[in-house]
BAMI-27991 format. One line per field, with one value per residue: x, y, z of N, C-alpha, C, O in turn; residue in one letter. Coordinates in nm, 4 decimals, always signed. Example, Ala and Ser with C-alpha at 12.3 -4.5 7.8 and 13.67 -1.06 7.14 Angstrom:
nc1	c(+1.3190	+1.2850) $
nc2	c(-0.5690	-0.2250) $
nc3	c(+0.7800	+0.7080) $
cac1	c(+1.2300	+1.3670) $
cac2	c(-0.4500	-0.1060) $
cac3	c(+0.7800	+0.7140) $
cc1	c(+1.3200	+1.2900) $
cc2	c(-0.3300	+0.0030) $
cc3	c(+0.7800	+0.7870) $
oc1	c(+1.4236	+1.3409) $
oc2	c(-0.3319	+0.1138) $
oc3	c(+0.8465	+0.8039) $
fifi	c(A	S) $
***
This chain:
nc1	c(-14.4558	-14.4162	-14.4880	-14.6449	-14.7258	-15.0368	-15.0749	-15.2710	-15.4114	-15.5285	-15.7720	-15.8287	-16.0822	-16.1481	-15.9902	-15.7193	-15.4514	-15.2826	-15.0179	-15.0001	-15.0562	-15.2827	-15.5885	-15.7152	-15.9894	-16.1970	-16.1723	-16.3019	-16.3646	-16.1061	-16.0120	-16.1952	-16.1110	-15.8588	-15.9284	-16.0459	-15.8248	-15.7429	-15.7160	-15.9116	-16.1377	-16.4184	-16.5077	-16.4167	-16.5285	-16.7982	-16.7326	-16.6360	-16.6807	-16.6005	-16.3350	-16.2251	-16.2549	-16.0885	-15.8451	-15.8082	-15.7619	-15.5199	-15.1890	-14.9755	-15.1112	-15.2840	-15.0979	-14.9753	-15.1902	-15.2392	-15.0018	-15.0187	-15.2518	-15.1696	-14.9593	-15.1010	-15.2667	-15.5293	-15.7537	-15.8153	-15.8180	-15.9541	-15.8742	-15.6933	-15.4039	-15.2099	-14.9403	-14.9395	-14.9278	-14.6696	-14.3944	-14.5565	-14.7132	-14.6784	-14.7484	-15.0155	-15.1567	-15.1037	-15.2391	-15.5063	-15.5144	-15.4755	-15.7128	-15.8990	-15.8391	-15.8869	-16.1482	-16.4934	-16.6327	-16.4313	-16.3242	-16.5498	-16.5718	-16.3667	-16.4424	-16.4019	-16.5571	-16.8301	-16.5510	-16.3294	-16.5107	-16.5196	-16.3321	-16.4387	-16.6159	-16.6955) $
nc2	c(+9.5082	+9.8234	+10.1124	+10.4147	+10.7512	+10.8877	+11.1518	+11.4207	+11.6291	+11.9378	+11.9343	+12.0284	+12.1010	+11.8301	+11.6338	+11.6709	+11.7280	+11.9694	+11.9084	+11.8227	+11.5605	+11.2989	+11.1105	+10.9440	+11.0721	+10.8794	+10.7528	+10.5833	+10.3472	+10.2519	+10.2139	+10.0195	+9.8108	+9.7715	+9.6907	+9.4509	+9.2910	+9.2386	+9.0295	+9.0905	+9.1720	+9.1149	+9.2298	+9.4915	+9.6015	+9.7020	+9.9418	+10.1061	+10.3763	+10.5336	+10.4460	+10.5301	+10.8089	+10.8541	+10.7672	+10.9612	+11.1823	+11.1312	+11.1919	+11.0117	+10.7725	+10.8670	+10.9541	+10.7077	+10.5614	+10.7138	+10.6672	+10.3897	+10.3774	+10.4965	+10.3212	+10.0806	+10.1564	+10.2051	+10.3653	+10.3103	+10.0292	+9.9290	+9.7318	+9.5805	+9.4375	+9.2406	+9.2685	+9.5207	+9.6905	+9.7420	+9.9189	+10.0488	+9.8687	+9.7708	+9.9952	+10.0441	+9.7972	+9.7702	+9.9921	+9.9137	+9.6895	+9.8082	+9.9596	+9.7510	+9.6233	+9.8280	+9.8726	+9.9091	+9.6640	+9.4635	+9.5397	+9.5043	+9.2284	+9.1413	+9.2264	+9.4967	+9.7084	+9.9083	+10.1316	+10.0063	+9.8270	+9.5447	+9.5733	+9.7549	+9.6232	+9.4746) $
nc3	c(-2.9826	-3.1228	-2.9558	-3.0262	-2.9586	-3.0513	-3.2851	-3.3165	-3.5643	-3.7041	-3.9576	-4.2955	-4.5410	-4.7699	-4.6663	-4.6143	-4.3885	-4.1736	-4.2101	-4.4653	-4.5359	-4.6311	-4.6245	-4.8956	-5.1010	-5.1014	-4.8527	-4.6690	-4.8065	-4.8542	-4.5912	-4.5134	-4.6784	-4.5695	-4.3081	-4.3751	-4.4129	-4.1612	-3.8685	-3.6900	-3.8168	-3.8067	-3.5703	-3.5989	-3.8382	-3.7973	-3.6773	-3.8729	-3.9755	-3.7551	-3.7238	-3.9648	-3.9362	-3.7122	-3.8180	-4.0186	-3.8577	-3.7427	-3.7889	-3.8594	-3.9342	-4.1336	-4.3281	-4.3832	-4.4901	-4.7203	-4.8632	-4.9045	-5.0564	-5.2951	-5.3714	-5.4090	-5.6086	-5.5504	-5.6013	-5.8643	-5.8863	-5.6638	-5.4994	-5.2306	-5.1168	-4.8870	-4.9531	-5.0619	-4.8488	-4.7680	-4.6153	-4.4367	-4.3119	-4.0417	-3.8821	-3.9671	-3.9239	-3.6541	-3.5559	-3.6047	-3.4377	-3.1881	-3.1677	-3.1594	-2.9103	-2.7364	-2.7558	-2.6518	-2.6653	-2.6383	-2.3869	-2.2272	-2.2443	-2.0833	-1.8408	-1.7856	-1.8675	-1.8000	-1.7601	-1.5208	-1.4250	-1.3087	-1.1064	-0.9303	-0.7731	-0.4633) $
cac1	c(-14.5077	-14.3640	-14.5963	-14.6235	-14.8380	-15.1023	-15.0646	-15.3891	-15.3888	-15.6463	-15.7889	-15.9021	-16.1735	-16.0805	-15.9190	-15.5782	-15.4248	-15.1896	-14.8867	-15.0045	-15.0876	-15.4267	-15.6531	-15.7810	-16.1290	-16.2812	-16.0978	-16.3755	-16.3460	-15.9691	-16.0061	-16.2700	-16.0228	-15.7545	-15.9909	-16.0684	-15.6988	-15.7160	-15.7817	-16.0186	-16.2316	-16.5590	-16.5349	-16.3823	-16.6084	-16.9081	-16.6760	-16.5679	-16.6868	-16.5166	-16.1949	-16.1857	-16.2422	-15.9692	-15.7309	-15.7920	-15.7140	-15.3875	-15.0921	-14.9020	-15.2023	-15.3286	-14.9883	-14.9571	-15.3004	-15.2181	-14.8933	-15.0708	-15.3487	-15.0913	-14.8873	-15.1968	-15.3514	-15.6598	-15.8602	-15.8511	-15.8393	-16.0446	-15.8198	-15.5819	-15.3421	-15.1103	-14.8147	-14.9533	-14.9075	-14.5291	-14.3373	-14.6619	-14.7895	-14.6723	-14.8265	-15.1577	-15.2139	-15.0940	-15.3500	-15.6291	-15.5034	-15.4979	-15.8559	-15.9674	-15.8216	-15.9356	-16.2914	-16.5847	-16.6643	-16.3244	-16.3166	-16.6640	-16.5461	-16.2724	-16.4969	-16.3502	-16.6443	-16.7676	-16.4135	-16.3176	-16.6275	-16.4986	-16.2490	-16.5162	-16.7041	-16.6323) $
cac2	c(+9.6083	+9.9555	+10.2032	+10.5553	+10.8337	+10.9451	+11.2948	+11.4704	+11.7553	+12.0008	+11.9020	+12.1197	+12.0239	+11.7444	+11.5280	+11.6979	+11.7918	+12.0796	+11.8585	+11.7899	+11.4203	+11.2837	+10.9863	+10.9758	+11.1126	+10.7654	+10.6893	+10.4775	+10.2224	+10.2061	+10.1634	+9.8927	+9.7096	+9.7449	+9.6121	+9.3158	+9.2171	+9.2215	+8.9162	+9.1447	+9.2358	+9.0995	+9.3261	+9.6266	+9.6532	+9.7893	+10.0696	+10.1609	+10.5229	+10.5887	+10.4149	+10.6208	+10.9428	+10.8560	+10.7589	+11.0928	+11.2779	+11.0926	+11.2243	+10.8921	+10.6798	+10.9330	+10.9472	+10.5671	+10.5250	+10.7800	+10.5954	+10.2586	+10.4011	+10.5185	+10.1982	+9.9799	+10.2170	+10.1655	+10.4429	+10.2455	+9.8844	+9.8959	+9.6134	+9.5995	+9.3107	+9.2580	+9.3149	+9.6640	+9.7678	+9.7832	+9.9541	+10.1026	+9.7562	+9.7654	+10.1050	+10.0296	+9.6821	+9.8031	+10.0848	+9.8343	+9.6058	+9.8960	+9.9893	+9.6283	+9.5951	+9.9420	+9.8857	+9.8712	+9.5220	+9.3859	+9.5733	+9.4391	+9.0840	+9.1130	+9.2844	+9.6316	+9.8105	+10.0394	+10.1331	+9.9680	+9.7457	+9.4341	+9.6154	+9.8360	+9.5368	+9.4194) $
cac3	c(-3.0718	-3.0966	-2.9226	-3.0576	-2.9195	-3.1670	-3.3017	-3.3838	-3.6326	-3.7623	-4.0978	-4.3807	-4.6261	-4.8655	-4.5981	-4.5922	-4.2601	-4.1848	-4.2497	-4.6063	-4.5608	-4.6507	-4.6646	-5.0219	-5.0933	-5.0673	-4.7446	-4.5998	-4.8830	-4.8297	-4.4536	-4.5135	-4.7386	-4.4705	-4.2021	-4.4291	-4.3992	-4.0180	-3.8027	-3.6052	-3.9095	-3.7671	-3.4631	-3.6427	-3.9495	-3.7534	-3.6333	-3.9901	-3.9828	-3.6484	-3.7528	-4.0731	-3.8779	-3.6272	-3.9091	-4.0825	-3.7587	-3.6951	-3.8937	-3.9024	-4.0014	-4.2556	-4.4255	-4.4200	-4.5789	-4.8485	-4.9317	-4.9453	-5.1634	-5.4173	-5.4048	-5.4544	-5.7120	-5.4971	-5.6652	-5.9903	-5.8743	-5.5543	-5.4317	-5.1391	-5.0757	-4.7802	-5.0116	-5.0899	-4.7263	-4.7653	-4.4850	-4.3498	-4.2576	-3.8950	-3.8252	-3.9967	-3.8536	-3.5123	-3.5325	-3.5946	-3.3179	-3.0728	-3.1616	-3.1161	-2.7683	-2.6589	-2.7848	-2.5432	-2.6784	-2.5754	-2.2446	-2.1635	-2.2385	-1.9746	-1.7180	-1.7609	-1.9249	-1.8004	-1.7099	-1.3803	-1.3929	-1.2149	-0.9944	-0.8357	-0.6927	-0.3432) $
cc1	c(-14.4553	-14.4794	-14.5574	-14.7461	-14.9036	-15.0874	-15.1858	-15.3574	-15.5205	-15.6535	-15.8613	-15.9948	-16.0944	-15.9958	-15.7733	-15.5604	-15.3187	-15.0498	-14.8846	-15.0286	-15.2381	-15.4660	-15.7242	-15.9290	-16.2234	-16.2138	-16.1702	-16.3632	-16.2074	-15.9569	-16.0834	-16.1848	-15.9099	-15.8099	-16.0119	-15.9426	-15.6667	-15.7831	-15.8986	-16.1314	-16.3778	-16.5973	-16.5142	-16.4755	-16.7272	-16.8605	-16.6079	-16.5673	-16.5971	-16.3690	-16.1434	-16.1637	-16.1149	-15.8435	-15.7033	-15.7276	-15.5715	-15.2866	-15.0214	-14.9915	-15.2520	-15.2215	-14.9660	-15.0672	-15.2842	-15.1096	-14.9415	-15.1684	-15.2765	-15.0223	-14.9808	-15.2787	-15.4976	-15.7745	-15.9071	-15.8872	-15.9439	-15.9995	-15.7042	-15.5324	-15.2417	-14.9797	-14.8192	-14.9243	-14.7639	-14.4800	-14.4400	-14.7419	-14.7932	-14.7584	-14.9762	-15.2215	-15.2060	-15.2057	-15.4807	-15.6291	-15.5308	-15.6473	-15.9335	-15.9592	-15.8577	-16.0869	-16.3765	-16.6198	-16.5585	-16.3189	-16.4316	-16.6365	-16.4477	-16.3154	-16.4478	-16.4339	-16.7781	-16.6329	-16.4120	-16.4285	-16.6069	-16.4235	-16.3265	-16.6067	-16.6290	-16.6624) $
cc2	c(+9.7440	+10.0521	+10.3461	+10.6321	+10.8909	+11.0958	+11.3407	+11.6056	+11.8074	+11.9662	+12.0139	+12.0370	+11.9446	+11.6387	+11.5549	+11.7628	+11.8992	+12.0360	+11.8168	+11.6431	+11.4065	+11.1390	+11.0243	+11.0052	+11.0000	+10.6836	+10.5762	+10.3446	+10.1653	+10.1475	+10.0316	+9.7807	+9.6732	+9.6574	+9.4686	+9.2289	+9.1829	+9.0966	+8.9609	+9.2056	+9.2265	+9.2030	+9.4693	+9.6838	+9.7376	+9.9280	+10.1441	+10.3130	+10.5866	+10.5646	+10.5055	+10.7614	+10.9554	+10.8506	+10.8907	+11.1929	+11.2492	+11.1093	+11.0998	+10.7975	+10.7392	+10.9265	+10.8042	+10.5221	+10.5885	+10.7082	+10.4605	+10.2744	+10.4209	+10.3907	+10.0934	+10.0273	+10.1873	+10.2398	+10.3772	+10.0984	+9.8483	+9.7754	+9.6528	+9.4628	+9.3409	+9.3139	+9.4639	+9.7498	+9.8160	+9.8158	+10.0132	+9.9926	+9.7556	+9.8736	+10.0836	+9.9117	+9.7011	+9.8978	+10.0074	+9.7458	+9.6879	+9.9255	+9.8680	+9.6107	+9.7126	+9.9586	+9.8468	+9.7229	+9.4352	+9.4128	+9.5102	+9.2899	+9.0463	+9.1814	+9.4234	+9.7402	+9.8024	+10.0355	+10.1035	+9.8753	+9.6407	+9.4803	+9.6919	+9.7521	+9.4796	+9.2745) $
cc3	c(-3.0293	-3.0725	-2.9566	-3.0130	-3.0432	-3.1682	-3.3792	-3.4447	-3.6866	-3.9095	-4.1684	-4.4670	-4.7286	-4.7996	-4.5725	-4.4565	-4.2799	-4.2221	-4.3966	-4.6364	-4.5710	-4.6634	-4.7926	-5.0031	-5.0550	-4.9575	-4.6765	-4.6738	-4.8605	-4.6897	-4.4435	-4.5717	-4.6427	-4.3580	-4.2492	-4.4200	-4.2540	-3.9621	-3.7144	-3.6888	-3.8654	-3.6615	-3.5121	-3.7486	-3.9051	-3.7063	-3.7478	-3.9943	-3.8765	-3.6756	-3.8638	-4.0190	-3.7942	-3.7143	-3.9784	-3.9859	-3.7110	-3.8094	-3.9476	-3.9822	-4.1330	-4.3643	-4.4735	-4.5164	-4.7166	-4.9294	-4.9843	-5.0614	-5.2967	-5.4634	-5.4647	-5.5742	-5.6790	-5.5645	-5.7940	-5.9733	-5.7697	-5.4748	-5.3412	-5.0955	-4.9647	-4.8355	-5.0450	-4.9674	-4.7111	-4.6257	-4.3872	-4.2800	-4.1038	-3.8316	-3.8462	-3.9233	-3.7021	-3.4693	-3.5149	-3.4708	-3.1923	-3.0571	-3.1121	-2.9651	-2.6781	-2.6755	-2.6645	-2.5463	-2.6096	-2.4255	-2.1666	-2.1450	-2.1276	-1.8448	-1.6859	-1.8258	-1.8560	-1.7286	-1.5602	-1.3339	-1.2867	-1.0911	-0.8896	-0.7466	-0.5733	-0.3270) $
oc1	c(-14.4513	-14.5616	-14.4495	-14.8584	-14.8337	-15.0875	-15.2026	-15.2862	-15.6132	-15.5519	-15.9436	-15.9865	-15.9861	-15.9335	-15.7061	-15.6435	-15.2701	-14.9691	-14.7793	-15.0221	-15.3124	-15.3873	-15.7885	-15.9878	-16.3205	-16.2002	-16.1066	-16.3525	-16.1916	-15.8968	-16.0408	-16.1859	-15.8696	-15.7456	-15.9971	-15.9526	-15.5737	-15.8938	-15.9766	-16.2121	-16.4537	-16.7079	-16.5872	-16.4996	-16.7558	-16.9408	-16.5298	-16.4618	-16.5259	-16.2864	-16.0299	-16.0644	-16.0426	-15.7463	-15.5875	-15.6486	-15.5096	-15.2999	-15.0087	-14.9507	-15.2610	-15.2519	-14.9405	-15.0393	-15.3121	-15.1240	-14.9084	-15.1678	-15.3188	-15.0267	-14.9442	-15.3516	-15.5773	-15.8821	-16.0245	-15.9782	-16.0147	-16.0745	-15.6280	-15.6091	-15.1949	-14.9158	-14.7144	-14.8989	-14.7391	-14.5177	-14.4119	-14.8289	-14.8999	-14.8332	-15.0552	-15.3298	-15.2928	-15.2601	-15.5564	-15.7326	-15.6006	-15.7015	-16.0248	-16.0603	-15.8590	-16.1466	-16.3370	-16.6353	-16.5915	-16.3100	-16.4132	-16.6731	-16.4457	-16.2367	-16.4515	-16.3876	-16.8368	-16.6061	-16.4836	-16.4393	-16.6718	-16.4492	-16.2870	-16.6680	-16.5124	-16.6168) $
oc2	c(+9.7746	+10.0716	+10.3924	+10.5839	+10.9386	+11.1597	+11.3040	+11.6867	+11.7304	+11.9685	+12.0845	+11.9141	+11.9863	+11.5591	+11.4701	+11.8430	+11.9182	+12.1197	+11.7794	+11.6036	+11.4930	+11.0551	+11.1292	+10.9680	+11.0231	+10.5617	+10.4816	+10.2397	+10.0438	+10.0415	+9.9411	+9.6687	+9.5570	+9.5608	+9.3749	+9.1062	+9.1069	+9.0615	+8.8773	+9.2826	+9.3214	+9.2572	+9.5594	+9.8045	+9.8381	+10.0208	+10.2361	+10.3728	+10.6829	+10.6531	+10.5527	+10.8259	+11.0546	+10.9213	+10.9287	+11.2778	+11.3335	+11.0462	+11.0841	+10.7479	+10.6683	+10.8967	+10.7819	+10.4522	+10.5248	+10.6904	+10.4219	+10.1938	+10.3673	+10.3565	+10.0250	+9.9488	+10.1503	+10.1829	+10.3866	+10.0489	+9.7486	+9.7221	+9.7449	+9.3817	+9.4539	+9.3975	+9.5276	+9.8696	+9.9191	+9.7499	+10.0258	+10.0216	+9.7414	+9.8464	+10.1027	+9.9260	+9.6528	+9.8852	+10.0329	+9.7291	+9.6428	+9.9174	+9.8821	+9.5860	+9.6983	+10.0484	+9.7619	+9.6615	+9.3451	+9.3194	+9.4673	+9.2317	+8.9315	+9.1935	+9.4646	+9.8536	+9.6942	+9.9470	+10.1668	+9.8477	+9.6468	+9.4306	+9.6949	+9.8050	+9.4415	+9.2124) $
oc3	c(-2.9101	-3.1620	-2.9198	-3.0276	-3.1327	-3.0629	-3.4955	-3.3856	-3.7119	-3.9790	-4.1101	-4.4660	-4.7698	-4.8699	-4.5138	-4.4138	-4.3914	-4.2627	-4.4482	-4.7529	-4.5245	-4.7072	-4.7973	-4.9015	-4.9829	-4.9681	-4.6301	-4.6102	-4.8488	-4.6724	-4.3718	-4.5208	-4.6354	-4.3172	-4.1707	-4.4195	-4.2270	-4.0030	-3.6687	-3.6367	-3.8851	-3.6644	-3.4708	-3.7490	-3.9700	-3.6970	-3.7232	-4.0151	-3.9050	-3.6529	-3.8574	-4.0524	-3.8040	-3.6875	-3.9954	-4.0271	-3.6461	-3.9142	-4.0691	-4.0872	-4.2333	-4.4798	-4.5919	-4.6138	-4.8182	-5.0503	-5.0964	-5.1545	-5.3991	-5.5815	-5.5603	-5.6348	-5.7652	-5.5831	-5.8297	-6.0399	-5.7843	-5.3930	-5.3705	-5.0435	-4.9512	-4.7716	-5.0555	-4.9805	-4.6486	-4.5287	-4.2680	-4.1979	-4.0441	-3.7377	-3.7537	-3.8664	-3.6294	-3.3596	-3.4212	-3.4063	-3.1015	-2.9469	-3.0307	-2.8994	-2.5559	-2.6161	-2.5846	-2.4408	-2.5325	-2.3458	-2.0527	-2.0429	-2.0832	-1.7509	-1.5700	-1.8385	-1.8539	-1.6474	-1.4825	-1.2145	-1.1823	-0.9815	-0.7731	-0.6539	-0.5839	-0.2309) $
fifi	c(M	N	Q	M	S	P	T	L	V	Q	Q	T	S	G	G	A	D	T	A	G	T	A	I	P	G	D	G	E	R	L	V	A	A	L	I	A	L	S	P	Y	R	V	V	L	M	P	M	L	A	D	I	T	R	I	G	R	A	N	R	Q	I	S	A	A	L	A	A	V	E	L	R	A	D	F	A	H	T	G	R	L	R	R	S	D	L	G	P	E	R	T	A	L	L	G	F	L	E	Y	I	R	F	A	S	P	D	F	L	R	S	V	G	E	W	P	V	G	G	M	R	D	R	S) $
***
Protein backbone atom coordinates (compact mmCIF):
# COMPACT_ATOMS: atom_id res chain seq x y z
CA MET A 1 0.00 0.00 0.00
CA ASN A 2 1.27 3.43 -0.87
CA GLN A 3 1.64 5.51 2.30
CA MET A 4 1.03 9.24 2.14
CA SER A 5 1.27 11.70 5.00
CA PRO A 6 -2.06 13.33 5.76
CA THR A 7 -2.28 17.02 5.07
CA LEU A 8 -4.59 18.94 7.37
CA VAL A 9 -6.03 22.25 6.23
CA GLN A 10 -8.18 24.94 7.79
CA GLN A 11 -11.82 24.69 6.81
CA THR A 12 -14.33 27.42 6.28
CA SER A 13 -18.04 27.02 6.86
CA GLY A 14 -19.81 24.77 4.36
CA GLY A 15 -17.13 22.09 4.41
CA ALA A 16 -14.72 23.70 1.95
CA ASP A 17 -11.05 23.92 2.82
CA THR A 18 -8.55 26.55 1.74
CA ALA A 19 -7.59 24.50 -1.31
CA GLY A 20 -11.19 24.58 -2.58
CA THR A 21 -11.97 20.88 -2.10
CA ALA A 22 -14.96 19.76 -0.10
CA ILE A 23 -16.96 16.90 1.26
CA PRO A 24 -20.52 17.56 0.13
CA GLY A 25 -22.95 19.08 2.64
CA ASP A 26 -24.27 15.64 3.58
CA GLY A 27 -20.79 14.21 3.96
CA GLU A 28 -21.71 11.86 6.77
CA ARG A 29 -24.17 9.95 4.55
CA LEU A 30 -21.49 9.65 1.85
CA VAL A 31 -18.87 8.45 4.33
CA ALA A 32 -21.40 5.95 5.75
CA ALA A 33 -21.96 4.61 2.23
CA LEU A 34 -18.19 4.37 1.73
CA ILE A 35 -17.77 2.53 5.05
CA ALA A 36 -20.51 0.11 3.96
CA LEU A 37 -18.20 -0.95 1.08
CA SER A 38 -15.34 -1.70 3.50
CA PRO A 39 -14.59 -5.13 4.94
CA TYR A 40 -14.11 -3.28 8.27
CA ARG A 41 -17.61 -1.74 8.26
CA VAL A 42 -18.73 -3.34 11.54
CA VAL A 43 -15.83 -1.76 13.43
CA LEU A 44 -15.79 1.54 11.51
CA MET A 45 -19.49 2.46 11.51
CA PRO A 46 -19.56 3.41 15.22
CA MET A 47 -16.74 5.88 14.43
CA LEU A 48 -18.69 7.51 11.55
CA ALA A 49 -18.74 11.04 12.97
CA ASP A 50 -15.00 10.97 13.69
CA ILE A 51 -14.15 9.46 10.31
CA THR A 52 -16.23 12.14 8.57
CA ARG A 53 -14.51 14.89 10.57
CA ILE A 54 -11.05 13.49 9.79
CA GLY A 55 -11.96 13.11 6.10
CA ARG A 56 -13.10 16.74 5.96
CA ALA A 57 -9.80 17.87 7.49
CA ASN A 58 -7.64 15.90 5.05
CA ARG A 59 -7.16 17.57 1.68
CA GLN A 60 -6.64 14.32 -0.28
CA ILE A 61 -9.60 12.48 1.26
CA SER A 62 -11.90 15.50 1.05
CA ALA A 63 -11.13 15.96 -2.64
CA ALA A 64 -11.55 12.23 -3.31
CA LEU A 65 -14.94 12.18 -1.58
CA ALA A 66 -16.09 15.23 -3.54
CA ALA A 67 -15.08 13.57 -6.84
CA VAL A 68 -16.84 10.32 -5.91
CA GLU A 69 -19.98 12.19 -4.83
CA LEU A 70 -20.18 13.85 -8.25
CA ARG A 71 -19.39 10.67 -10.18
CA ALA A 72 -22.03 8.67 -8.28
CA ASP A 73 -24.56 11.54 -8.30
CA PHE A 74 -24.86 10.61 -4.63
CA ALA A 75 -26.90 13.70 -3.71
CA HIS A 76 -29.71 12.44 -5.95
CA THR A 77 -29.35 8.67 -5.79
CA GLY A 78 -28.10 8.13 -2.24
CA ARG A 79 -26.27 5.09 -3.63
CA LEU A 80 -22.58 4.32 -3.79
CA ARG A 81 -21.12 1.35 -5.67
CA ARG A 82 -17.51 0.19 -5.81
CA SER A 83 -17.41 1.20 -9.47
CA ASP A 84 -18.27 4.80 -8.42
CA LEU A 85 -14.99 5.05 -6.49
CA GLY A 86 -12.97 5.24 -9.71
CA PRO A 87 -9.33 6.31 -9.36
CA GLU A 88 -10.00 7.51 -5.80
CA ARG A 89 -10.66 3.95 -4.65
CA THR A 90 -7.12 3.27 -3.41
CA ALA A 91 -6.93 6.46 -1.36
CA LEU A 92 -10.40 6.11 0.16
CA LEU A 93 -10.23 2.42 1.04
CA GLY A 94 -6.65 2.88 2.27
CA PHE A 95 -7.88 5.70 4.52
CA LEU A 96 -10.48 3.40 6.06
CA GLU A 97 -7.96 0.58 6.44
CA TYR A 98 -5.53 2.91 8.20
CA ILE A 99 -8.24 4.04 10.63
CA ARG A 100 -9.18 0.42 11.35
CA PHE A 101 -5.65 -0.64 12.23
CA ALA A 102 -4.90 2.53 14.20
CA SER A 103 -8.14 2.28 16.21
CA PRO A 104 -8.07 1.66 19.96
CA ASP A 105 -10.20 -1.47 19.37
CA PHE A 106 -7.57 -3.05 17.12
CA LEU A 107 -4.63 -1.90 19.25
CA ARG A 108 -6.35 -3.35 22.33
CA SER A 109 -6.82 -6.68 20.53
CA VAL A 110 -3.06 -6.97 19.96
CA GLY A 111 -2.14 -5.81 23.48
CA GLU A 112 -0.99 -2.34 22.47
CA TRP A 113 -3.74 -0.22 24.04
CA PRO A 114 -3.13 1.77 26.04
CA VAL A 115 -0.12 2.46 23.88
CA GLY A 116 2.74 0.15 24.88
CA GLY A 117 0.38 -1.97 27.00
CA MET A 118 2.01 -5.40 26.67
CA ARG A 119 5.55 -4.11 26.21
CA ASP A 120 5.53 -2.25 29.55
CA ARG A 121 4.99 -5.46 31.53
CA SER A 122 7.93 -7.35 32.90
